[in-house]
C-alpha positions, 0 to 999 in steps of 0.5 A: 465486558466483565461486570464489576464484582458486586459486593453487599453485606447481609440485607444491604444494597449491591455496591460497586467496589471503588478504590477510595484513594482513586475516588478522592483524587478524581473527586478533587479534580473533577468534583465540579465537572459534569459529563457533557454531550450535545443532545443527550448522552445516550440518544442516537450516538451510533458512529457519532462525532461531537464538537465542543468549544470553551473560551476563557480569559487569562490575565497572566500565563501560569507556570504550568497548566495541567488539563484533566480530560477524558471522553467516552469513547475518545477525544482529540484536543485542540488549544487555540487552533493547535492540535495537542493530544488524543486520548484516553487510553482504552478502558472500562467505564467502571473505572474509566481512565483520564489524561493529564496534559500540560497545555501551558505552551499553547496558551496566551494572555487574553482569550483562549479557546479549548476545542475538542472533537469527540467520538463514540461508536455507539457499539462495541469493538475489539478495543472498546465496550459500549455502555450506551453513553457518550460523554466528555469530561474536563477540569483545570485549575490554575490559580484563580482560573478554573475550567470545568465541563458544564452547561457553559460550553458550546457543543454540536453534533457534527452533522457533516460526518456521515453516520451509516458508514461501514466498519473499517474492519470487523475489529475497528471503528467505522470509516470516516466520511465528512462533507466539508460543504456542511461546515462553516470554517475552522471550528478550532480557531479562536475567532470561530463564531460558535454562537449558533452552537447549543448548550450540551446536556450536562446531567451526569456528575463526574462519577455518575453511571456508567462512569462510577469511578475514574483513574489516571491512564497509568502510562504516558500520553502517546508520542505524536510527531509530524513526519514526511507524508511519503512519496508519490509512486503511481497515478491512474485514471478510469471510470467511476463505478456506478453510484459512487457519490452515495456509498457506505464503503469507499473501499468496496467502491474502489474494488469495482474500479481499475486500481492499478497505477502507472509509475511516477516519482515525486514528493507527496507533500503537494499533489496537483489535481487536474480536471477529469471528465464527468464520471471519471476518477484520478488516483494517486498511490503514496508509499510511506517507505515502511509501515507507519501508524498515524493519521493524515491532515488534508489541506485542500486549496482552490476547490470548486466544491463537491470534489470527492476524495476517497482513501484506502490504506494498505500494507502491500501492493502488486509491484508490477501493476502498483495495485494495492492488495485487497481481499474483499469480504475476507474474514476481518472484512478489511475496508480501511478508508475514508471520504472527504467531500470538498467545499468551495475554496480552501479547507483543512481536515484532520482525519480522526482515527489512526491506522497502521499502513504503508501505502495510501491510495487517494482517489479524486472524483468530480474534479472539474477544475484544477485544485491542490491537496497538501498532505501532512502526516502525524505519526502516533505511538507509545513513547518507547525509548531506545535504551537497548541496542544491537550492532553487528558487523553483519548488516543483515542482522542489523536490518532484521533487528531494526525491523523488529524494533520498528515493528514493536514501536508500531504495535505499541499504542495505548496497549500492545496491539497485534497489528495497527492495521486491521485489528488494533486489539490487545491480543494476550498471546502476542503481548507476551512476546511484545513484552519480552521485546520491550524489556530488551528494547526499552525496559518499560513495564507499564503497557504490560502491567496495565494489560495484565489487569485489563485481561483479568477484568474480562472473563467468562462466567467459568473463569476464562479470560478473553483472548484480548480486552476490552472487547466484544469478541465472544468468539475470541475466548482462548483457554490457552491464552488464559494460561499464557496470561498466568505466565505473563504474571510470572514474566512480570515477576521475572522482569521486575522481582515484583509479585504485586500483579500475582497478589492483585489478581490471585482471585482471578487466577484461582477462578481460572484454575478451577475451570481447568480443574473441571476439565480434567478427564479422570481416566487420563488426568489430562484436560480436555478440549471445550468446544465452546471456546477457541483452543488456538495453540498456534496457526498450524495443524496441531491436534486440539480435540480430545486431550492435546499434549501442547494444551496440557503442557501449557497448563503444567507450565502455568501450574508450576510458575503459579506454585513458585509465586505462591511460595514466593509470597509465603502461601505454602499450602496453596503452593503445595496444592498446585505442585501436587496437581502438576506432579499428577499432570507430569505423570499423565503426560509421561504415559504419552511418551513413545518408545523413541522418547518422543511425546505423542500429540495427545489422546482422542475422545475415545481414549486412543493415542495420537501417534504423531509427535510434533515440534510444539509438543517436544519443545514444551516437553523439553522446556518443562524437563518432562521425564522420559523425553529423549532430549538428544533425539528430539534435538538432533532428529526433529528440531535441528533438521527443521531449523536447518531446513532439512525437514518440513514437518506437517505442523510447522511452528508459525513465525510467532510460536517459533520463539519458544523453539528459539529459546529452547535451542538457545539454552542448548547452545544452538545460536548459529542455527537460530541466527541462520534461520532468522537470516533466511526467514526475516530478511524478506520482512526487513525488506518490507519494513515490519515483521509479519503475521506468519512467514507467508501471509496472504497479501491484502488479508493477513497482517504485515505488521505483527510484533508477535514475530518481532522476537529476533530482537531479543534472540539476536541479543541473547545469541550473538550479543550473548546476554540471557537473563537467568534470575528474577529482576535480572540479578543474574545473567548467562553470558555466552556470545556467539562469535558470528561474523566480525564483531557485535555490540549489545546493550540491554536495559535492566532494573539495575542499569544497562548491561553492555557486551562487546566482542571483536575478532582481531586476527586469531583472537576474539577480544571480549568485554562484559560490563555489568551494573551493580546488583547483577552477576554473570555466569560466563560460558566462553570457549576455552575459559574456565566457568566463572562468575563475573561482576562489574567490568570483565575482559577476555581474549579467546583464541581462534582455535577455541572458538570452534568448540563453542556450539550446539550441544 
């Protein structure tokens, strides 16, 4: 975590910078509240759960009942026994986020009870930086009714939750193991007896360290909905591995046993468990149909007590043996699972952490009598709206588009996450693609803007941003992602017309640029590899050491976009400085162009030219219009043969990076080639239900729910739909539809309203319609139609003969 920038005047004490407006607002809300936690905030909090209750009387129901709440690290809120919400959004303690929730519909006249389960991992993860303190903070004021978190609450450390469980992955929180025999009933219920619970520690005022200021979460609460818990597709039985009653890792335990299943088919809402011999297990495999994100509620009925229920969440299975895919001790150490030990009779348990997965394996042990498991599943996600749409007469393209849209939904939580499965980290190279997805699907910029800020707030001493934030992953500083972070500030301006992020983060931009200036090799004018950091570039064999052409081209793009923003904000001298640097860099790169007009991949540490000329370098060189590049040869001899499947270069773009190839080829009018490549490589993903980390990911190790490869969402809208943004804030678009198959309807949301396009083949004609909201014009590029500027609603008829001339140039 980057420390807050400390400021002081001469001779004064160090001060934490605080936004006064936010402080005053938070002070009005939480001024009388205290951070509370049972048995001290900073003692023995590793992987700890705490329970809180507060009862209050209402003589009449308020028209609205806003409750302000936050916790470090997180909370789950129940009102009168009903689940309400989870939060807060990820953040940093120096300006910790809080939530505002209207709980009016959960209240009643008379006695009411707030019940809160809170969690603190006591360590940092890929989405959280620990400050060594745990706490809950609550406030509400409805007329004469006032609620504050203080010593009048009831609280308890949840001793039924085992503390020493293994991490669910290297990036995530710990597995949740709960022994219901140590609990005494539904602690969320109004009539629960909490008389034995203790008074919480309440010695931290609302803005006491480490929470020096608070701020609203800056985006909506996550959308929660119950959906069917899937279909039971397999069952199995076998001997338990040794020591099964006392394990830290239920997934590693399961790995030692027979994990295959015999096929079956029934709803998963109610699973009837038959007794098994001592030392054996029964297992049940559930398929949710596609990747979903959320958590299960287990309702247990008629238990003897002591039955063990283990879970394992996976994305893929072996279809022949119905065995969940699992690579134990892989890089990310995936062990996503939980344990529940039953108490006699009936019980209900809501598992705390939400995961992305498709398959759930339930393993039941020590079951000596018949009992039942009723499953409920609560899906969770950012409330994306379907303001954009794509509907083609080609059903394959529709399936791919819907798969991409669903993947983007799964990867939109309290931040853009790479995958909801093994990491849930706000990787910023991924986020750039996800923002483009969101702009075409919804138009919402809030996740994107908040992420830009969070990336800016965690840096190395020399100015590089971390690859994701907030995070403890010091091995995940990617210099190229710092450049992409700068480009996302441009992307925000391009989408909205606003330079606010640029002005807000200009100091960090300058710090990062100073780092890159310090890496320039005076002999070549190119920046060089820094072995302290991870130069990512792509998941492929790209040249990285020495001076990489791809790396330097990203710098060139960033320099020129930042210079444009400096000019846009009237800072001409700063713009001129970056333009001069960019000019020098262009000249240095041009020296790497070979006789064929291809850019070589770089220069090694000894100054020798790397003769290879890969797709990545040529793509970026054409994007920046590098002088000396033979565009015709690069397209016809390298890019198109690869896209058409006629060549297999050693350094193939990944399913993520190929979006840049698509964007370039789309500008060249190569929509048909793009669409066929997408059909071939994304239909298997559509069959699975979400897009993948790469074209052939390793099952059980790599992700099958990665939105960085969900970009066909906007590429299909740009090619077949024909709509490509060509000016900031969507003030202008290029309209050039690809008449693929019989028809297509496309809607794209913009800051000015929705753009609609529709074309349909009618005999030997194509009927074309474009509807633009006020404030947007279109440069129309249609076969056989004179180039023109369109506004409002326009219609054309294209002859079949002329359609053929509309293609890749």
